[in-house]
C-alpha positions as CSV (number, residue, x, y, z in Angstrom):
1,X,-89.9,-37.2,11.8
2,X,-86.9,-36.2,9.3
3,X,-85.9,-32.8,9.5
4,X,-84.8,-30.9,6.3
5,X,-81.2,-31.1,5.5
6,X,-79.6,-27.8,6.7
7,X,-77.1,-25.5,5.0
8,X,-76.3,-23.4,7.5
9,X,-72.7,-22.3,8.0
10,X,-73.2,-20.8,11.4
11,X,-75.1,-21.8,14.4
12,X,-77.6,-19.1,15.2
13,X,-80.0,-20.6,18.0
14,X,-79.6,-19.6,21.6
15,X,-78.3,-22.0,24.2
16,X,-81.3,-23.7,26.2
17,X,-79.1,-24.1,29.4
18,X,-77.0,-21.9,31.3
19,X,-73.4,-22.3,32.2
20,X,-74.5,-23.2,35.7
21,X,-76.8,-25.7,34.5
22,X,-74.5,-27.3,32.0
23,X,-72.2,-27.8,35.1
24,X,-74.8,-29.3,37.1
25,X,-75.3,-31.8,34.3
26,X,-71.9,-32.7,34.4
27,X,-71.5,-33.0,38.1
28,X,-74.4,-35.5,38.0
29,X,-76.9,-33.3,39.7
30,X,-79.6,-33.9,37.3
31,X,-81.2,-37.3,36.7
32,X,-79.7,-39.2,33.8
33,X,-82.7,-39.8,31.6
34,X,-83.9,-36.3,32.4
35,X,-80.7,-35.0,30.6
36,X,-80.7,-37.5,27.6
37,X,-84.7,-36.4,26.7
38,X,-83.7,-32.9,27.0
39,X,-80.9,-33.4,24.6
40,X,-82.6,-35.7,22.4
41,X,-85.4,-33.3,22.0
42,X,-83.3,-30.5,20.5
43,X,-81.3,-33.3,18.4
44,X,-84.6,-34.6,16.6
45,X,-85.8,-31.1,16.4
46,X,-82.8,-29.9,14.0
47,X,-81.9,-33.3,12.7
48,X,-84.8,-35.5,12.5
49,X,-83.7,-39.3,12.8
50,X,-80.8,-38.8,10.2
51,X,-76.6,-39.5,11.1
52,X,-73.9,-38.0,9.2
53,X,-71.1,-40.4,8.4
54,X,-67.6,-38.9,8.5
55,X,-64.4,-40.5,7.2
56,X,-61.2,-39.2,7.9
57,X,-58.4,-39.3,5.2
58,X,-54.8,-38.7,7.1
59,X,-53.1,-36.8,3.7
60,X,-49.8,-35.8,5.7
61,X,-48.7,-37.8,8.7
62,X,-45.9,-37.4,11.1
63,X,-43.0,-34.8,10.5
64,X,-44.7,-32.3,12.8
65,X,-42.9,-29.1,14.7
66,X,-45.5,-28.7,17.4
67,X,-45.7,-30.5,20.8
68,X,-49.5,-30.9,21.0
69,X,-49.3,-33.7,24.2
70,X,-52.5,-35.6,23.0
71,X,-50.9,-36.0,19.5
72,X,-49.0,-39.3,18.3
73,X,-47.5,-37.0,15.6
74,X,-46.0,-34.6,17.6
75,X,-42.6,-33.8,17.8
76,X,-40.2,-36.2,20.0
77,X,-43.1,-38.4,20.3
78,X,-41.5,-41.6,19.4
79,X,-45.1,-43.3,18.6
80,X,-43.7,-45.7,16.2
81,X,-46.2,-44.4,13.7
82,X,-45.5,-44.5,10.0
83,X,-44.6,-40.7,8.3
84,X,-45.7,-39.7,5.2
85,X,-45.2,-36.8,2.9
86,X,-48.6,-35.0,1.6
87,X,-50.3,-37.0,-0.4
88,X,-50.8,-36.5,-4.5
89,X,-53.9,-35.3,-5.7
90,X,-54.7,-38.6,-7.4
91,X,-53.9,-40.7,-4.1
92,X,-56.4,-38.2,-2.4
93,X,-58.9,-38.5,-5.2
94,X,-59.0,-42.4,-4.8
95,X,-59.5,-41.8,-0.9
96,X,-62.2,-39.3,-1.9
97,X,-64.1,-42.0,-4.2
98,X,-63.8,-44.7,-1.6
99,X,-65.3,-42.5,1.3
100,X,-68.2,-41.5,-0.9
101,X,-69.0,-45.2,-2.0
102,X,-68.7,-46.2,1.8
103,X,-71.6,-43.5,2.6
104,X,-69.8,-40.6,3.9
105,X,-71.5,-37.1,4.2
106,X,-68.3,-35.2,4.1
107,X,-64.8,-36.4,3.5
108,X,-62.1,-34.8,6.2
109,X,-58.8,-34.2,5.1
110,X,-56.2,-34.0,8.0
111,X,-52.6,-32.7,7.5
112,X,-50.1,-32.8,10.2
113,X,-47.7,-29.6,10.7
114,X,-48.0,-26.0,12.1
115,X,-50.1,-24.9,9.2
116,X,-50.2,-24.9,5.3
117,X,-47.6,-23.0,2.9
118,X,-48.9,-21.1,0.3
119,X,-47.7,-23.8,-2.5
120,X,-49.8,-26.5,-0.2
121,X,-52.8,-24.2,0.1
122,X,-52.9,-24.1,-3.9
123,X,-52.6,-28.1,-4.2
124,X,-55.4,-28.9,-1.2
125,X,-57.5,-26.0,-3.6
126,X,-57.2,-27.7,-6.6
127,X,-58.0,-31.2,-5.0
128,X,-60.9,-30.0,-3.3
129,X,-62.3,-28.0,-6.2
130,X,-62.3,-31.5,-8.1
131,X,-63.6,-33.5,-5.3
132,X,-66.6,-30.9,-5.4
133,X,-67.1,-30.7,-9.0
134,X,-66.6,-34.3,-9.9
135,X,-68.0,-36.4,-6.7
136,X,-70.4,-33.8,-5.3
137,X,-69.0,-34.8,-2.0
138,X,-68.7,-32.3,0.9
139,X,-65.4,-31.5,2.1
140,X,-63.7,-30.4,5.5
141,X,-60.1,-29.8,6.0
142,X,-58.0,-29.9,8.8
143,X,-54.4,-28.0,8.1
144,X,-53.5,-26.3,11.3
145,X,-52.9,-22.5,11.9
146,X,-54.5,-20.5,8.8
147,X,-54.7,-16.9,7.7
148,X,-57.5,-15.1,6.0
149,X,-55.7,-14.6,2.6
150,X,-55.3,-18.7,2.8
151,X,-58.7,-19.2,3.9
152,X,-60.2,-17.1,1.0
153,X,-58.4,-19.4,-1.5
154,X,-59.5,-22.8,0.1
155,X,-63.3,-21.0,-0.1
156,X,-62.9,-20.0,-3.4
157,X,-62.1,-23.6,-4.5
158,X,-65.5,-24.9,-2.6
159,X,-64.2,-25.8,0.8
160,X,-67.3,-26.5,3.1
161,X,-65.9,-26.9,6.2
162,X,-62.7,-25.8,8.1
163,X,-61.6,-28.1,11.4
164,X,-59.6,-26.6,14.0
165,X,-60.4,-27.9,17.6
166,X,-60.2,-26.0,20.5
167,X,-59.2,-29.2,22.4
168,X,-59.8,-27.6,25.9
169,X,-60.2,-24.3,27.6
170,X,-57.9,-21.3,27.5
171,X,-57.3,-21.7,31.3
172,X,-56.0,-25.4,30.5
173,X,-54.3,-25.2,27.4
174,X,-51.1,-24.6,28.6
175,X,-51.2,-27.9,30.0
176,X,-51.4,-30.0,26.7
177,X,-49.3,-27.4,24.4
178,X,-46.3,-25.2,24.4
179,X,-45.9,-24.4,20.6
180,X,-48.7,-22.1,20.1
181,X,-51.5,-20.8,22.3
182,X,-55.3,-20.9,22.4
183,X,-55.5,-17.5,21.0
184,X,-53.7,-18.9,17.9
185,X,-56.6,-21.3,17.4
186,X,-58.8,-18.9,17.7
187,X,-57.3,-16.5,15.4
188,X,-57.6,-19.5,12.7
189,X,-61.2,-20.0,13.5
190,X,-61.8,-16.5,13.1
191,X,-59.9,-16.2,9.6
192,X,-61.8,-19.2,8.3
193,X,-65.4,-17.5,9.6
194,X,-64.5,-14.2,7.9
195,X,-64.0,-16.4,4.6
196,X,-67.4,-17.8,5.1
197,X,-66.2,-21.2,5.5
198,X,-68.6,-23.4,8.3
199,X,-66.4,-23.9,11.1
200,X,-65.9,-27.5,12.6
201,X,-64.3,-27.1,16.1
202,X,-64.3,-29.2,19.2
203,X,-62.4,-30.8,22.2
204,X,-60.8,-33.6,23.7
205,X,-62.3,-34.9,26.8
206,X,-60.1,-36.6,29.3
207,X,-57.0,-34.8,29.6
208,X,-57.2,-33.5,33.2
209,X,-59.6,-30.8,32.5
210,X,-62.2,-29.9,35.2
211,X,-65.9,-29.9,34.6
212,X,-65.9,-26.0,34.3
213,X,-63.3,-26.2,31.4
214,X,-65.9,-28.5,29.5
215,X,-68.4,-25.9,30.3
216,X,-66.1,-22.9,29.0
217,X,-65.2,-24.6,25.6
218,X,-69.1,-25.5,24.9
219,X,-69.9,-21.7,25.2
220,X,-66.9,-20.5,23.6
221,X,-67.8,-22.6,20.7
222,X,-71.4,-21.1,20.8
223,X,-69.9,-17.7,20.9
224,X,-68.2,-18.5,17.6
225,X,-71.2,-19.9,15.6
226,X,-69.2,-23.4,15.1
227,X,-71.7,-25.3,13.2
228,X,-69.9,-28.6,13.7
229,X,-68.7,-29.7,16.9
230,X,-66.7,-32.9,17.1
231,X,-66.7,-34.3,20.7
232,X,-63.6,-36.5,21.1
233,X,-62.6,-38.9,24.1
234,X,-59.0,-39.1,24.6
235,X,-57.4,-42.3,23.7
236,X,-54.1,-43.2,25.7
237,X,-51.5,-44.4,23.2
238,X,-47.8,-44.5,23.0
239,X,-46.5,-41.0,21.8
240,X,-48.6,-38.8,23.8
241,X,-47.3,-36.8,26.6
242,X,-50.4,-36.1,28.6
243,X,-52.1,-39.3,30.0
244,X,-55.9,-40.1,30.6
245,X,-56.5,-38.6,34.2
246,X,-60.0,-37.9,34.1
247,X,-62.8,-40.7,34.7
248,X,-64.8,-41.3,31.5
249,X,-67.8,-43.3,32.4
250,X,-70.1,-44.4,29.7
251,X,-72.5,-42.2,31.4
252,X,-70.4,-39.2,31.9
253,X,-69.8,-39.2,27.9
254,X,-73.4,-39.2,27.4
255,X,-73.5,-36.2,29.9
256,X,-70.7,-34.3,28.0
257,X,-72.3,-34.8,24.6
258,X,-75.9,-33.5,26.1
259,X,-74.1,-30.5,27.5
260,X,-72.7,-29.7,23.9
261,X,-75.9,-30.4,22.5
262,X,-78.0,-28.3,25.0
263,X,-75.4,-25.5,24.5
264,X,-75.3,-25.7,20.9
265,X,-79.2,-26.8,19.9
266,X,-78.5,-26.7,16.2
267,X,-74.9,-27.8,15.6
268,X,-73.9,-30.5,14.2
269,X,-72.6,-32.8,17.4
270,X,-70.2,-35.6,16.5
271,X,-69.3,-38.4,18.5
272,X,-65.6,-38.6,17.4
273,X,-62.4,-40.5,18.7
274,X,-62.6,-43.0,21.7
275,X,-66.6,-43.8,21.5
276,X,-65.7,-47.6,21.0
277,X,-63.9,-47.5,24.2
278,X,-65.2,-44.7,26.4
279,X,-68.9,-45.0,25.4
280,X,-69.1,-48.9,25.2
281,X,-72.5,-50.3,25.7
282,X,-74.0,-46.9,25.5
283,X,-72.7,-45.9,21.9
284,X,-76.5,-46.1,20.6
285,X,-77.5,-44.0,23.3
286,X,-75.0,-41.4,22.0
287,X,-76.8,-41.0,18.9
288,X,-79.9,-39.9,20.7
289,X,-77.9,-37.0,21.4
290,X,-75.1,-36.5,18.7
291,X,-76.3,-36.4,14.8
292,X,-72.6,-37.3,13.5
293,X,-70.0,-39.9,13.9
294,X,-66.9,-40.9,12.8
295,X,-66.4,-44.3,10.7
296,X,-63.5,-46.2,9.4
297,X,-60.9,-45.0,12.4
298,X,-59.5,-41.6,13.3
299,X,-56.1,-40.5,12.2
300,X,-53.6,-42.9,13.9
301,X,-56.0,-45.1,15.8
302,X,-58.6,-48.1,14.5
303,X,-62.1,-47.5,15.0
304,X,-65.4,-49.1,14.0
305,X,-65.6,-50.3,10.3
306,X,-68.3,-48.8,8.2
307,X,-70.5,-51.9,8.2
308,X,-70.3,-51.7,11.9
309,X,-71.5,-48.2,11.8
310,X,-74.1,-48.6,9.7
311,X,-75.6,-51.4,11.8
312,X,-75.5,-49.1,14.7
313,X,-77.5,-46.3,13.1
314,X,-79.7,-48.8,12.1
315,X,-80.5,-50.6,15.4
316,X,-81.1,-47.1,16.7
317,X,-84.0,-46.7,13.6
318,X,-82.2,-44.0,12.5
319,X,-80.7,-43.6,8.9
320,X,-77.4,-42.1,7.3
321,X,-77.5,-38.9,5.5
322,X,-75.5,-39.4,2.4
323,X,-73.9,-36.3,0.6
324,X,-76.8,-36.6,-2.1
325,X,-79.9,-37.7,0.2
326,X,-80.4,-41.2,1.1
327,X,-79.9,-43.6,-2.0
328,X,-81.6,-47.1,-2.1
329,X,-79.5,-50.1,-1.0
330,X,-77.8,-48.6,2.1
331,X,-79.2,-51.6,3.7
332,X,-76.9,-53.7,1.9
333,X,-74.7,-53.8,4.9
334,X,-76.3,-56.7,6.4
335,X,-75.4,-58.2,9.8
336,X,-76.1,-61.9,10.6
337,X,-79.1,-62.6,12.8
338,X,-77.9,-64.5,15.5
339,X,-81.1,-66.5,15.8
340,X,-81.1,-67.7,12.3
341,X,-81.7,-71.5,12.2
342,X,-78.4,-72.3,11.2
343,X,-76.7,-71.3,14.2
344,X,-79.0,-73.2,16.6
345,X,-76.4,-75.7,17.5
346,X,-73.9,-73.2,18.8
347,X,-76.5,-71.3,20.7
348,X,-76.4,-74.5,23.2
349,X,-75.1,-73.8,26.5
350,X,-74.6,-77.5,27.4
351,X,-74.2,-80.1,24.5
352,X,-74.1,-83.9,24.2
């Protein structure tokens, strides 16, 4: 069954589990396959066998005054990343064209910094409008703290989604950042929502939080009606102020994805950063819970290439959901069949 593509901007379906049941899933008190089936049922009910591919474009890197402990771009991080100012409209345009040609459902533009200036918002609005009108590609923007006035400018330009992750629970927020608050993040989401921009907001798992923190975030996103939820798994690299201090087994990661699906059944649940390392051989199983993923890497960390992502989707018996339907030819992302005749000589364990 293939579900009809949704154009909703707000998650409206009720949760199918309670906070207590969500906690039991994370604590391993519910059988893994039972959890997987329950989450998978909701995933296929709302999204069928389609998978949305998101491609990130880091349009401004570094020079950030914020001290988010999970970010390589944080002030004083000394991570060794390349710093650059906001890309030109033409540079972003070329990136967007490449993303669409690669099979992106949505083009995600990300800038570093506390939040955009009025001048930057006007520039971004012009770029968003052009991408919408000439490419027909859906756009998500992540540009930091936003007020209602700036949100309206972006909405009028045709912005489809605004990303601003909660990242962790309110009670744990002081452990990962000191230059802004959890309430600052809520205010940004509320400003975007008031402008009728679809909300994209998720979290990073593995920063020392408790299971109860994850449950709090899941239900806070439900309260806000967030329609797109990236679930990232912390990647410990140079420059971070926090360390990976929560055990992330592949099974646990699937349980986390399942909780967010069951709490937010009609939201787009995206397997975010860290899927290659933390989900490992269970990546494909993750797609039976989530209906979306990032391809071609993350902000400052490499990830799976587009061809690998396409093959992952195909191996699951699913299809990519492109911005304009499913065009013929996506099968061109071919992988070599191991048991082709030409490979026979290399398959022998012992050779003469």
